[in-house]
C-alpha positions, -999 to +999 in steps of 0.1 A: +496+220-180+465+242-172+443+213-183+460+190-158+454+215-130+418+218-139+413+181-138+425+178-101+395+172-079+389+180-043+394+143-033+428+144-050+438+174-030+427+158+003+445+126-006+477+145-012+474+164+020+470+132+039+500+116+022+522+146+028+513+148+065+522+111+070+555+116+051+562+147+073+557+127+105+579+099+094+606+123+083+605+139+117+608+105+134+637+094+112+655+127+118+651+122+156+666+088+153+699+102+141+700+136+159+713+138+195+689+156+219+703+174+249+693+161+283+674+192+293+653+192+261+641+156+261+608+163+278+601+193+254+609+173+223+588+144+236+558+167+241+561+184+208+566+151+190+535+136+207+514+166+197+525+165+160+521+127+157+488+127+175+474+156+154+486+141+121+472+106+129+439+122+140+436+142+108+444+112+086+418+090+104+393+118+104+398+122+066+394+086+057+368+075+083+350+107+090+315+117+079+312+152+066+277+149+053+261+142+086+232+119+094+202+121+072+168+114+087+154+080+078+118+075+068+111+058+101+124+087+121+097+111+108+068+090+121+057+095+157+065+066+181 
């Protein structure tokens, strides 16, 4: 079992965090479909739900489409114009 834990890469960990965050958001959505919300708490639940879903989607998109290495200068950028 220790050998399996040592073989887990950083990419695997990031992938599992992204999957778990998506599953968490969908589980909250499915729970809210079957749970009655009191009238005076609808706005609060809507705001919290928007925050959680927006943050989760932003994190997943940032993970898959983000650039953590930054832009490297090209050979043409070093020459004066």
